[in-house]
C-alpha positions, 0 to 999 in steps of 0.5 A, spaced: 274 263 780 271 260 773 275 263 767 271 264 760 276 266 755 275 267 747 280 269 741 282 276 744 287 273 749 291 270 743 291 276 738 297 278 742 301 272 740 302 273 733 296 269 730 293 272 724 286 274 724 283 271 718 277 277 718 283 282 716 285 283 709 293 281 711 290 275 715 291 268 713 284 268 710 287 273 704 293 268 703 289 262 702 284 266 698 289 268 693 290 260 692 283 259 690 281 265 686 274 263 684 272 261 691 267 267 694 266 267 701 267 271 707 272 269 713 266 266 717 264 261 712 271 257 713 268 255 719 261 253 717 260 246 717 256 247 710 262 248 706 263 240 706 258 240 701 262 243 696 269 240 693 272 247 692 270 250 699 272 244 702 279 244 699 280 251 701 278 249 708 283 244 709 288 249 706 286 254 711 287 250 717 294 248 715 296 255 714 292 257 721 296 251 725 303 253 722 302 260 725 299 257 731 305 253 732 310 259 732 306 263 737 307 263 744 302 264 750 300 271 752 300 273 759 293 272 760 294 264 759 300 264 764 295 268 769 290 262 768 296 257 770 298 262 776 290 261 778 291 254 778 297 253 781 295 257 787 289 253 788 284 259 786 282 256 779 275 252 779 276 251 772 277 255 765 273 254 759 275 257 752 272 258 745 279 258 742 282 252 738 289 254 739 291 250 745 296 255 748 292 254 755 296 247 755 303 250 753 302 255 759 300 249 764 293 247 765 291 240 763 286 241 757 280 237 755 284 234 749 291 233 753 293 226 753 294 226 761 287 226 762 285 221 758 283 214 761 287 209 758 284 203 762 277 202 764 272 206 760 277 207 754 276 214 750 273 217 756 276 223 760 278 224 767 274 230 768 277 232 775 284 233 772 281 237 766 283 244 768 281 247 761 275 245 757 276 247 750 269 248 748 270 248 740 276 243 740 283 243 738 287 244 732 292 240 734 288 234 733 284 231 727 278 226 727 275 221 722 269 223 719 266 216 719 268 213 725 270 219 730 277 216 731 281 222 734 289 223 733 294 228 734 295 232 727 302 230 725 306 233 719 304 228 714 297 230 716 298 237 715 301 237 709 295 233 706 291 239 709 295 244 706 294 241 699 287 241 700 286 233 701 284 230 707 288 224 709 285 217 710 283 215 717 288 209 719 283 206 724 278 205 718 284 203 713 286 198 718 279 195 719 278 194 712 285 191 710 284 186 716 277 184 712 280 184 706 286 179 709 280 174 711 277 175 704 271 179 706 268 185 703 272 191 704 270 197 708 269 204 706 275 208 709 273 215 712 277 221 712 280 226 717 279 233 719 281 238 724 278 236 731 274 243 732 267 245 732 264 249 726 258 253 726 252 249 725 255 244 729 254 242 736 259 241 742 259 234 744 253 233 749 258 229 754 262 235 755 256 239 756 253 234 761 260 233 765 263 240 765 258 246 763 253 243 768 258 242 773 256 245 780 260 250 783 258 251 790 259 258 793 262 261 786 266 267 788 268 270 781 266 269 774 272 272 770 271 273 762 276 275 758 278 276 750 270 275 748 264 279 748 258 277 752 254 275 746 254 271 739 
């Protein structure tokens, strides 16, 4: 069985929907009364062109992650884990960024356990990935300049909540090392949530490694919590 899931499987987990007036979007909107945008705009890469919308995005992401941290997996998440435990799951693909699949059990594409720390550092042990997070993981951050990836710590979260992206520690370290050698300082990148926004592409390596994977004699494709169209 191959499972493809969307936002619908997490709606019962206590994660507010930003599209509604009582959702996270409305709460963040109150902090930025001069911003005029729709809920979808908060997930559009174009928002990085404007300082106000960029700050709003970071604040919204902090509030969203705080809400997700309080959520618990739904029966659907545990159903996927049961399929995996019984050896029935070929692979799960999700559009969700909440990481609830990993809490339920299946190793996700952002899990530390599937990262190859030896030869091919930075690559994944694709055979061990049970759930592919097509749109990224809100519990991770990445640098806009060097693409270094880190866990979203409480320090980063508080910076996001104030609308300020934190500096990338790897860029900062490289720059400081150059200064110590009396060399010119390097530009330091900033961190953003490691998710895929509208107008951004899913990484090509993921597409080649997983979505084109050959499943011999596929018996069943199960879609849950999503529409069959964009």
